[in-house]
Phi, psi and omega in degrees: 000146184224155173257139175241121179259120176252117186218175171229136185297338182257026178251119179300319180296327177296310170315309180300334183272354188296323178298318175298313178299316178300322183286319178299322178294318183286333181281337188234060181302336183282350183259117170294147175236120176262152177241132178236131177281130182275328177089068184275312186243086179228161179058234184287353181270359175278083178229166178310141181308327184294339175295334179264085188294343186279352193298316185297311182301314178299319184294324182291323178293324178296312176303314184295316187275333183240347181077010181290146185258142176237129185274161181303320183295323176292312178305327178289328178300313183295315181297323179291316171079358182268350184298142178246127175272124184236094184300338180290310174301321181293319180298324180292317180294318172298320178302315184293317181292315177302320187287329180290323182211077185303328186281357185241016186301326183293316181297320184291322179299321179283334177292317179297319178293326175297320181304322181276308185278348175248308184272348176070026180270147180286137176270010170256008179254119181302334179301327174301317179285331172298318180295314181297319180294320176300311181303328184269001176078022178270173172283100192292320180301320181294318180294322174295316179297318180297324179304326182273358195271155173295336175299315181298316177299321176291329182286325173299315182293320177302316178301311184297318180294322182294315183304303181304317182292330180279358177078019177290122187256344182208161180240145357276154174230133180247126184239144167262124176243120187220113185051044181079352177278128179246119185241135178287124181256322176203149169215136177085281178206157183194155173270158177308314180300320174298318182292321180296320172302316180299317180294314180299326180286326176293321180294331185281350180284000000 
C-alpha cells in the first residue's frame, strides 16, 4: 500500500494540511508517499491574485482551523495583488524536486508551500527551487535544470491528468492506493489521528 498526496502548491488549504502530512509521514515510515500536483491555477485562471477576492478570508480560516502560518512576505504579495499564481510552473518545480529525492516528496512539497506562504517567494522562479533544494541537501543545479526541462513539463501534465482521472475534486486530497484500489483517506483537512484510524480500517479488510 502507498499514499498519494494530491495537492496544489498554490492552495492555502494544502498549506494548512502540511503539518498533518509531515506527522503522517513520520508515523508511517513503512508507507511510501507519492506527491501529485493537482493544477488549481492553470489556463485562464492564471490571473493576478487580486482577482481571487476570497484569498484573505480563506487564509484566516485556514490559520484558525489548522494552525498553519502565513508569513509577512506572503501577506505583502496579497496586499499588492499583482502576483500571478501559476500552478503549472509550480508543478514543474515539484517534479524537479521529486525527481531528485522521490522518497522525500511529501517533505519537499511542504517546503515548496512554505517558500510561498511564509517566505513570499514565487513558485515560477527557479531560484525558489534552488533554495528549497539547498535547504534539503539536494543537488540544486540538477533541480533547477529539471525545472526548465521538457520532462518536468511532461510530469506536470501527467500529474494534472492523474488527479483528474482519479476524480479528485479538491485539494488537498490524501489517497491510499492498494493493488490498484484507490481509497479516499482525507480531503481538505484531517488530524493525524483521524488518518491513522482510516488507515487501520483499511488494513483490517
